[in-house]
C-alpha positions, 0 to 999 in steps of 0.5 A: 801580256799584262799577266805575263809581265806581272808574273815576271815582275813577281818572280824577279822579286821572289824570295831566294828559296822561291827563285832557287825552287824555280830553277830546280823546277825549270831544270826538271822540265828541261831534263824531261824535254831533253830525254824525249826530244833527244833524237828529234834532230842532230847536227853532225851526229850530235843532238843539240836540244838537251843543251838548248833546253838547259841553256834556257834554264841557265839563261833564266837563272842569269835573268833572275840574279845577274842580267837582263841583257838579251845579248848576255842571256844569249851568250849563256845559252850558247856556252851551255849548249857548247858545254853539252856538245863538248861533254857528248863528244868527250863521252864518245872519245872516252867510250872508244878508248875504254872499249879498246882497253877492255874488249881484249880482256874478257869475252862477252860470255865470260862469267869468270873474270873480274866484275868490272870486266864482266859488266864492261858496258856499265863500266864504260858508261860510268867512266864516260859519264864521269869524264863527261859530267866533269867537262859539262859542269865545268863549262856550264859553270864557266858560262854562268860565271861570265857575267857574274863575278860572284860565281867565280869563287873557287868553292862555288866551282868546286861544289858544282863541278863535283856534283856534275861529275858524280851525277855523270856516273848515272850514265852507267844505267843508260841501257838499263830498264830504268830509262837511264837517260831520263834518270841521268838528265833528271838528276844532273840538270836540277842538281847542277842548276840548284848548285849554281842558283845557291851560289848566285843567291849567296854572292848577289 
């Protein structure tokens, strides 16, 4: 316990670069956990664990820069979880809409139509990820800024939401041989976490 307390105290006094690096490492661990525990259990068909893992990372960031209040840290976790669940739901809704829009346009074995239609699954998933990435990063940023006025600067929001939106495009490879879900998590979570951590360091 003494060693843990000493490590915690040292981390709290770490240099800005080290604290940002800690956030990136923690979010990479969260991404791996998110991928491999994705289907462990669900709530109404929604997998909550990725949101919980990343919520703990966001709470760690709040602890390093903003607050030590257990209640406030719990709020950060819950808002991040809500961001993940809402993004997941939005992806499902958008996917259904795009599927209905594209399905009549070209048969599954038609190789003569436009590229986007011939690769409609990748097209769908890219659009799903774009919208879900926007929603997820927007609400994650909201959760991070609830107890930190410094994160309410428009530039910080714009950068983080832009990063989350663009990274969401990686959902397009979710069904590929590249282990697309892991690729999505391992890019999206560290990128968003690094953007938020960088803003926290500049504003505190």
